[in-house]
C-alpha positions, 0 to 999 in steps of 0.5 A: 614397274622400276623401283617397286621390287626386284630380286637382290640375291639368290643363296641355295644350298644342298639344292639339287646340284648345290651342294655348297652354299651359293650365293647370286646377286643380282642386279638392275636390268639384263642378267645372263646365266650361261653353260653348258647343258647339265651345268645345272643353271636351269635349277637356279629357275627352280630355286627361285620357283621352289621358294615362292612355294611351286610343287616338286612336280614343277621342278622336274622332280616327283617328290620334294625330297628328290630337290635335295642334292643327292651326293652323286658318286662320290660325295656325301647327301646333303640332310637338307634343302635350303633356298632364300631369296632376297627382294629389294624393299627400298620402295617400302612395299613389304613394310606392312610385313615388318615391324620396322623398314628394312631395305631389304626382305628374304624369304626362305624354304626348306625341306628335309629328307623325311619330306618336312617343308618349311618357309621362312620369312626375315630368318622365322619360320611362318606360313605358306599364306605369308609368303603368297601374301608378299609375292601377291603384294609385288605382282609376283606369281609363280605360275605366271608368264614372267617365269618361261621355262625351257620349252614353253616357247615351244609348247606355246607353237605346238598349243591348240587354239583352245590351249591358247585361248585358256592363256587368255581366259587366264590372264584375264582373270575370267577364271574368276567369273568361271568359278563364279559362274560354276557356283551359280550354276551349281546353285541354279541346279540346287534351285532348279532340284528344290523347285522340283521337289517343290512342285511335286509337294505343290501337287500334292498340297494343291491336292490335298487342299482341294480335297479339303476345300470340298470337305470344308464346303461340306462342313459348312453346309452342315452347320448351316444346316444343322443351325437350321435344324436348330432353328426349326427344333426351337420354333417348333418347341415354342409352337408347340408349347403356345399349342399346348397352353392353349389347349390346356386352358381351353379344358375349362377345368377351374370352372367344372372344378368350382361347379363340383365344389358348388354341387358338393356343398348342395348335396352336403346341404341337402342331406343336412335337410333330410335330416332336419325333415326326418327328424321333423317329421318322426316329432310329428309321429310322436305327436300323432301317436300321443292323441291316438287312442289305442296302443295298437295304433300308436305301436303300428304308426311307430312301426311305420315311422320307425321302418320309413326312417331306416329306409330313409337311412338305407338311402342315403348310405347308399347314395354315399356308397354310390359316391365313393364308387365314383371317386374310386372310379375317377382315381383309378383313371387319373391314377393309371399312368398318362405319361407320354414315355411309351417305354413306361407304359410297355412295362406297366401294362405287362401286368408283372407282380415284381413291377409296382409302378412309378413313383407317381403312381405310389404317392399321395398327397394334399392339394396344397404340396402338389406344385412343390412334390411334382417339383421335387420329382422332376422326371423322376415322377416316371422311375418305375419302382420294382422289386428286385434288380433281376426285375430292372435287368429284365425290364432293360432287355425287354425294352432293348429286345424290342427297340421301344425305348428307355425307361429308368428303374428303382430296384428295391434291393439295390437302394441305399440310404444315406445319412443327412449332412448338419447342414441339411438337418439344420435347415429343416428348423430354418423359419418359413421350411415346412418339412422334408418331400417324404414327410408331406406324402402318403405312401405305402410303407413297402416303398419307403426305401424308393421314396426316400431315394427321391423325396428324402433329401428335398426339403419343401419351404414356403418360399425361396425368402426362407431358404437364404440361409438354408445353406447347401441343400436341395429344396422346392418351394410351394410354388414349384420354385427350386434351390439346388445344392450347388446354390443355381436357382430356378423358377419365375412365374408361379405355375398352375398346381398340378394337383389340379391335374391329379386331384385324386393325389388328396384322395386315400383309396384304402380309407374310402374302400374301408368306409364303402365297406362300413357303409354297405355292412350299415345298409344290410343291418338296416335291411334286417332291421326293416324285415323285422319292423315289417313283420311286426307291423303286419302283426299289429295290423292283424290286431288292429280292428278300429282306427281311432281318430287322428289329428287331421291337422297332424297327419297333414303336416306328416304328409307335407314334411313327407312331400318335402322329404320326397322333393329334397332327396329328388333334388339331391338325386338329381344333384348328385347324378350332376356331380358324378357326371361332373366328376366322370368330365373332370376326370377325363379331363384331368388326364387330358391335362396331365397328358398335355402337362406332361408333353408340356413339362417335355418340351420346356425342358427341351427348351432350356437347351435353347436358353440363348434363343430370344421369341424374335427368333421364332420361324413365323409358319404353321407347325406342320410346315415347320416339322416338314421343313426339318424333315426336309433339312434332316435329310439334306444333312443324312445326304451328306453323308459322313461330314468332317467337321475338323475340315473347316479348321484344318482348311484354314490352318492347311491354307496358310501352310500352303500360302506359305509354301507357295510364297516358298516357291515364288521366293525359289523362282525369284532366286532362280531368276536372280541366279540367271540374272546373275550368270548372264551378268557373269557371262557378260563381264566374262565376255567383255574381260576376255574381249579387253584382254584379248584385245590389249594382248593382240595389240601388244603382241602386234607391237612386239611382233613388229619389233621383232621382225622389223616390220609386219603386223600380228593379231589374235583372233578367235575361230569363230564370233565365240569366246568360247571358239578356240584362239589364233595367232596370225602372223604376216611377216614382212613381204610374206603372206599373212599365216597362222602360227602353224603354217611359218617357218621355225624361226618365224613361230619361235620368234612369234611365240616370243612376241606372244609371250611378251604381249602376255608379260606386257598385259600382266607386268612383273617387277622381274622376269626369268627365261630359261633358254627361250633362244634355243631354236633361234639363228643368229639374225633372229637371237640378235632381234630377240637380244634387242627386244631383252635389251629395251625391255630391261630398262623398265624390268629386271631380267633374268636369262638363261642361255648358251647363245652367246648373241644373247648373252653379249647384250646382257649388263651382266653374265654369270657362269655355271659349271659342273663337277663331280655332280656339283654345280658352281657360279662364277661371274663373268666379264663382258666386253663393252 
């Protein structure tokens, strides 16, 4: 340690009892400072401690201002206290704090009356931390055991084992480990607290996750059932569609219609033949009349012929009336509502005057336009036309009240018209565009607003090609394809014309009724004429007395014609009856077909929801089984109750959050484990460091004790085998029993304590040592032993020894005397005997 640094000088001014500037040079070896009690010699140690940053409480003062010379009874108080300590730098130990090498450095501290204190280095103000760094560089610790104040030795003697153990802890540096351990324990507590919070949150999150898992599984089950229900519905619709198509095909409507056409042609042909026969018969009669001798006979025959002809006309007209009745009957059957909408049927069955009928019932159109018109109407074919908004409201309330269903209404007083766009006006003139749909149907003018609403803005064209340049319009083709204003096109395989299911749509019932009335009037007129002719005939028969001979050949011919007329009439009657029966049957067939096709349309409309499905996805089973299966599936879905469909996504998101949270807990648990390992390592290092220090100090203690006592042994022991137990100083002076320090005599206790102090200093050496009256309790013999020890140590270290023991001072290399006069301390050099 020699050569590292040492104190070369100490200057004081205004510090405690040193009013005047006082400079004390210090040299290598042992320097003694002597003086009577109260002379101010201990103030020198205080000055060294002050300049090194010790607080007033460690300098035997309550405040820093109390360190300033107070003037005593007769002197003026100083306004400040200044202390400067000079340290040797010949080794260059402090060069890092200097701009260039200097052999000596000085540190200072000053305090004013206002308590304001400053530090200086090399005469320049600096911060406290710079002074600390300079002292630390030279291993100078103002709190260390190389500063031994008055009573320190006694305090060691009086210390408890735990207090002594604290000394070993301090010099071993395990306070660093203690701080680290305290920090680690504090951190461990925080981590444990976090873990406790996390565990509470974990339970809450776990419960929430389990709830979401249940909800997710219910949602997945519901979703699966929903898909199954959809598959079953699709399969049911496809099966029903196939069934309806087969049912429609099996009606044999085409064959019946072909037979009707044949019969109509045949009846017409027979009517024409009857007219020809009647004309031929009349001609024969005229020839017979020419050959008759008398005018009476001629007149009788003429009257008979006239009567027969008129009867024939009556019969023909009656048959035509019968035909019209048959047609009107069929029309009434066909024009009655046959759709599936129960709500529409209920409204129509009420027979309210302000309910006019469905759009489909109020229209008549030619057969060739049936597919186009019915496509244009779409679902609006079942819209009910009513007189006003009030009627519509009453009907809706009726449906709601009776829970029948829903229907759409067209109140005549609320329907408004809009003007056609330029595009719509131009499109009608395009090649292949026939006309607006409203212009191709017949209806009562009172319904014009309603019919215009559904058909007034839809064009009818020959085909889709005709609409290529039509622009943004709504149009239908004769095949039933449709172009919407948005540009989408719907079409495909040519549908069967719906006119076959509603053939009466080409019949104008009003015209037929008028025709019937006209025929009935003509029949009545003919009956009157026949009555008058019969009267005339009877009169002529009375006048007739003899018959003239008539050509037998002509009469025979006339009879033949009459027979043919009768046969033809009979044949016509048979054909007409067959025709009427077929018309009645075709009406029933068309009614069935209308019902089937209405249902088929509904099925197809529902199938539009399944555009992404393909035929391969149809479940191959009976329709009844599919329906039962679908009902069971719906029941299962209902059994699930209210299902949170968001739970699938919520579970996924929360599961990720939960997993992250668990990872976080694992991280914190790992952190806790690491901290526990750190604490364990700290404890291990602390124990190792403490044990190592205690063993070293114990060896030094034994060696120094042996020197002081010229023999004997001493050692340090723990009260128990645990570093948390107290420390015992055990001493075995020569020729005495071993004891703990408390059991030794006064002198032995002091020397043992001094040996312990020096052992501590040996472990943590300093460039210099300052000791204040550590020999106060020693007799001359023991003082001699201490002096010899100090002399040995002073060869390697600088010792400043404050004492009033002549034996100790006599062994010093230099000595200063301290004295006080009028409250002011002075220092003088003392010559020592060689």
